[in-house]
C-alpha positions in Angstrom: -12.0 -22.9 17.9 -14.2 -20.4 19.7 -16.0 -17.5 17.8 -15.2 -15.2 20.5 -11.6 -15.1 20.1 -9.8 -11.7 19.3 -8.0 -11.3 16.2 -5.1 -8.9 15.3 -5.4 -6.4 12.4 -2.9 -9.2 10.5 -5.3 -12.1 10.9 -6.0 -12.4 7.2 -2.5 -12.2 6.4 -1.7 -15.1 8.6 -4.4 -17.2 6.9 -3.2 -16.3 3.3 0.5 -17.3 4.4 -0.9 -20.6 5.6 -0.2 -20.3 9.2 -1.5 -22.9 11.7 -3.7 -20.9 14.0 -4.3 -21.5 17.5 -6.1 -20.0 20.8 -3.6 -18.1 23.0 -4.6 -15.7 25.7 -8.1 -15.1 24.2 -6.6 -14.2 20.7 -6.5 -16.4 17.6 -2.8 -16.3 16.7 -0.4 -18.0 14.3 1.3 -21.1 16.0 3.6 -21.6 13.1 4.0 -21.0 9.4 6.4 -23.8 8.3 8.3 -25.8 10.9 9.1 -24.6 14.4 12.8 -25.5 14.0 13.1 -23.6 10.7 11.7 -20.5 12.2 13.6 -20.8 15.4 17.2 -20.9 13.4 16.0 -18.3 11.0 16.0 -16.0 13.7 19.2 -17.2 15.3 21.0 -16.9 12.0 19.2 -14.5 9.9 16.1 -12.8 10.6 12.4 -13.5 11.4 9.2 -11.2 11.6 6.5 -11.8 14.3 3.0 -10.3 14.7 2.8 -9.1 18.5 -0.3 -7.2 18.1 -2.2 -9.1 20.7 0.0 -7.4 23.4 -1.6 -4.7 25.2 -0.8 -1.1 25.4 -1.9 1.2 28.5 -1.1 4.9 28.2 -0.7 6.9 31.4 -0.5 10.6 31.2 -0.5 13.8 33.1 1.3 15.0 36.3 0.4 12.1 38.3 1.7 9.4 35.6 5.2 9.1 37.1 4.1 8.8 40.8 1.4 6.0 39.8 3.8 4.0 37.9 6.4 4.2 40.8 3.7 3.0 43.1 2.7 0.0 40.9 6.0 -1.2 39.6 9.0 -2.5 41.6 11.8 -1.2 39.3 12.6 2.6 39.2 10.9 4.6 36.3 12.3 7.9 37.8 15.7 6.8 36.2 14.1 7.1 32.6 14.6 9.9 30.3 12.5 10.6 27.1 12.9 7.8 24.5 13.9 5.1 27.1 12.2 1.9 28.2 12.2 0.0 31.4 11.4 -3.7 32.3 9.6 -4.4 35.5 7.3 -6.8 37.5 4.1 -5.3 38.9 3.3 -6.9 42.1 0.5 -7.5 44.7 0.8 -6.7 48.3 2.3 -10.2 48.8 5.0 -9.9 46.4 3.3 -12.1 43.8 3.5 -11.0 40.1 0.5 -9.3 38.6 2.4 -9.1 35.4 5.7 -8.2 33.9 5.7 -5.2 31.5 7.8 -2.5 29.6 7.4 0.9 30.6 8.1 3.7 27.8 8.9 7.2 28.6 7.7 9.7 25.7 7.8 12.8 28.1 7.6 13.5 31.7 3.8 13.4 31.4 3.4 10.6 28.7 4.1 7.0 29.5 2.9 3.6 27.7 3.1 0.4 29.4 3.3 -2.7 27.2 1.6 -5.6 29.1 0.8 -9.3 28.3 -2.0 -10.0 26.0 -3.9 -12.2 28.5 -3.5 -9.7 31.1 -4.6 -6.4 29.4 -7.9 -6.1 30.9 -6.8 -7.3 34.5 -3.8 -4.8 34.3 -5.8 -1.9 33.1 -8.5 -2.5 36.0 -5.6 -2.9 38.4 -3.9 0.3 37.4 -7.1 2.3 37.6 -7.9 0.8 41.1 -4.6 2.2 42.2 -4.7 5.4 40.6 -4.9 8.0 43.4 -2.7 10.4 41.6 -5.1 11.9 39.1 -3.4 10.4 36.1 -5.1 9.8 32.9 -5.2 6.1 32.0 -6.3 4.8 28.7 -6.2 1.1 27.2 -5.1 1.9 23.6 -4.4 -1.7 22.8 -7.1 -1.8 19.8 -5.6 1.2 18.2 -2.2 -0.4 17.8 -0.5 -3.1 15.5 2.9 -4.4 17.0 5.3 -6.2 14.8 8.8 -7.4 15.8 11.6 -8.0 13.5 14.4 -10.1 15.3 17.6 -11.6 14.2 21.1 -10.4 13.1 19.9 -9.0 9.9 17.0 -7.0 11.3 19.2 -3.8 11.5 20.2 -4.0 8.0 16.5 -4.7 6.8 15.1 -1.9 9.0 17.9 0.6 7.9 16.6 0.2 4.3 13.0 1.1 5.2 13.2 3.6 7.9 13.8 7.3 7.7 15.6 7.4 11.1 19.2 6.2 12.0 18.4 2.6 13.2 22.0 1.9 14.2 21.5 4.8 16.8 18.7 3.3 18.7 20.3 2.0 21.8 19.2 -1.3 23.7 15.9 -0.5 25.7 15.5 2.8 23.9 13.1 3.9 21.1 12.6 6.6 18.3 9.6 7.8 16.6 9.8 8.0 12.7 8.4 6.4 9.6 9.1 2.7 8.4 7.9 2.1 4.7 6.3 5.7 4.8 4.3 4.6 7.8 4.4 6.6 11.2 6.0 4.1 13.6 7.5 3.8 17.0 10.7 2.1 16.7 12.1 0.3 20.0 14.8 -2.1 20.8 14.2 -4.6 23.5 13.7 -7.9 22.0 12.4 -11.5 23.6 14.9 -13.8 21.5 18.3 -12.7 22.6 19.2 -11.4 19.1 19.4 -8.0 17.7 15.9 -6.8 17.1 13.1 -4.3 17.0 9.5 -3.8 17.9 7.4 -1.6 15.7 4.2 0.2 16.8 2.0 1.7 14.3 -1.7 2.6 14.0 -3.8 -0.6 13.7 -5.2 0.7 10.3 -1.6 0.6 8.8 -0.6 -2.5 10.4 -1.1 -4.7 7.2 0.9 -2.2 5.1 3.8 -2.3 7.7 3.7 -5.9 7.8 3.9 -6.4 4.0 6.6 -4.0 3.7 8.8 -5.9 6.5 7.8 -9.2 5.5 8.8 -8.8 1.7 12.0 -7.5 2.8 12.4 -10.5 5.3 11.8 -13.1 2.8 14.0 -11.4 0.2 16.8 -11.8 2.9 16.0 -15.4 3.3 14.3 -14.9 6.6 10.9 -16.2 7.9 7.6 -15.3 9.4 7.7 -16.7 12.9 4.9 -18.1 15.1 4.2 -18.5 18.8 6.0 -21.8 19.1 9.3 -20.6 17.9 9.0 -17.5 19.8 8.7 -19.7 23.0 11.6 -21.8 22.1 13.8 -18.7 21.5 12.8 -17.0 24.9 13.3 -20.2 26.8 16.8 -20.6 25.6 17.6 -17.1 27.0 15.6 -17.8 30.3 13.1 -15.0 29.5 10.2 -15.7 31.8 6.7 -16.4 30.2 3.8 -15.0 32.4 1.3 -17.8 33.5 4.1 -20.3 33.1 7.3 -19.1 34.9 5.9 -16.2 36.7 2.4 -15.2 38.2 0.7 -14.3 41.4 2.2 -17.0 43.5 5.8 -16.3 42.5 7.9 -13.3 43.4 10.6 -11.5 41.4 13.2 -12.6 43.9 12.3 -16.4 43.4 12.3 -15.8 39.5 15.7 -14.5 39.5 14.5 -11.0 38.7 16.2 -9.4 41.9 17.7 -6.8 39.6 14.2 -5.3 38.8 13.4 -4.6 42.4 14.5 -1.1 43.4 14.3 -1.4 47.1 15.7 2.3 47.7 13.2 4.2 45.4 10.7 4.6 48.0 7.3 2.8 48.5 5.7 0.6 46.0 2.9 -2.3 46.3 4.7 -5.5 47.4 7.8 -3.7 49.1 7.1 -5.0 52.5 6.7 -8.6 51.4 9.9 -8.7 49.0 11.9 -6.8 51.8 11.0 -9.8 54.3 11.9 -12.2 51.6 15.2 -10.4 50.8 16.1 -10.3 54.2 15.3 -13.9 55.4 16.2 -15.6 51.9 14.2 -17.3 49.4 13.5 -21.0 49.8 13.0 -21.8 46.1 14.2 -20.4 42.8 13.7 -20.7 39.1 16.2 -22.9 37.8 17.2 -24.0 34.3 18.0 -27.8 33.4 18.8 -30.0 30.6 17.5 -33.3 30.0 20.1 -36.2 30.0 18.2 -38.3 27.7 15.4 -37.9 24.8 12.7 -37.1 27.4 11.0 -33.6 26.6 10.0 -31.7 29.8 6.7 -29.8 29.7 5.0 -27.4 31.9 3.4 -29.1 35.0 5.6 -32.2 34.9 6.6 -33.2 38.4 10.4 -32.9 39.4 12.1 -35.4 41.8 15.2 -35.7 43.7 15.5 -39.4 44.6 11.8 -40.3 46.0 11.3 -36.7 47.1 9.0 -34.6 44.8 10.8 -31.2 44.9 8.8 -29.2 42.2 7.3 -28.9 38.7 8.2 -27.8 35.4 7.2 -24.3 34.4 8.6 -24.5 30.9 10.1 -27.1 28.8 10.9 -27.8 25.1 13.6 -29.2 22.6 16.4 -26.4 22.0 16.8 -26.2 18.4 20.1 -24.0 18.8 21.7 -26.5 21.3 20.3 -29.9 20.2 19.2 -31.1 23.4 15.9 -30.7 25.5 15.9 -28.0 28.1 13.5 -26.6 30.8 12.7 -24.5 34.0 11.4 -25.5 37.2 11.2 -23.8 40.7 13.4 -25.8 43.0 14.3 -25.6 46.6 17.5 -23.7 47.1 19.5 -26.8 48.1 18.7 -28.6 44.8 18.8 -25.5 42.5 22.6 -25.5 42.3 24.4 -26.4 39.0 25.1 -30.0 38.3 22.6 -31.3 40.6 21.0 -34.4 39.4 17.3 -34.4 39.3 14.4 -36.4 37.7 11.5 -35.2 35.7 8.4 -37.5 35.3 7.0 -37.8 32.0 4.1 -40.0 31.1 4.5 -41.8 34.4 8.2 -42.7 33.9 11.3 -40.9 35.4 13.9 -39.2 33.1 17.3 -38.0 34.1 18.0 -34.3 34.2 20.9 -31.9 35.5 20.4 -28.4 36.9 22.8 -25.9 34.5 23.5 -22.4 34.2 21.2 -19.8 32.3 20.8 -18.5 30.0 21.0 -21.9 28.2 22.0 -20.1 24.8 24.8 -17.7 24.7 23.7 -15.1 22.3 26.3 -13.2 20.4 24.1 -9.9 20.4 
């Protein structure tokens, strides 16, 4: 593994826990601690704890903060009130997705964007280039540790450690308080489909926060969870992974993210291209499929309809919750409808599959 990889404030803890470490987006991160299936099912049935400190945080402050954000993203941040969160793509002029991110509103003049780890530097440069509103833009990623607690028992565990009423935090909202005596921003968004929280603290207190949450998680019969199970959890919910399912060659409309594009909010980067695509109709869309045999579809596997190559897999994996193999692929509209039979080429052999409704897993949360 390269010596140039970044490490989160929790790196030594992961090593002590015996995690298998891999390179991910320029970071050395835990892939798994035990088995992928055990970690996945712990989140679905109980609780799991994740290190997400590789994610990027960019603060935007001042009177020009909201105008800048509105220009950058496709969704409408003017609808946010203090303590609320918004999900949105950030697009190029041609409608391709620069990144997908979360917007946190602390006040009318203070926002925080949470961006994908591998895109942090790119996003920071992109935001500064487009900053014509005099906003103060700061990359504060190195100052923050981010830990997620996910699963139906996450609220119970966090309630015992927090000094705020966790049950009062609504979906896509946050509160500032203390967890285990550590100043923390407690948010409720999630990437698993289960009840869960994201906890932001000073990087220097990250290990203390992890230890308090990890002890409670293990005592409750839960698990530490690595990137592998995080991927299968989000895939079951059809939550897009940047670099796989979305990127600068795909648009929000093609990815099934039409609900994140506020065409009526005023001008934003990519609006003209997305308006044309909306008016003329998309030619392909991100569709879910299930394998009809034991074949496991993986990213970049070719997809066929008869003898015609119609696309390639963007994400694929066994589904621990469902007991069969699933995947995502951009398919032409005419072959993206439910029950359409397709084939995925795996190691030179065609395997039968069928387009299905998504999300694959119906969460009870």
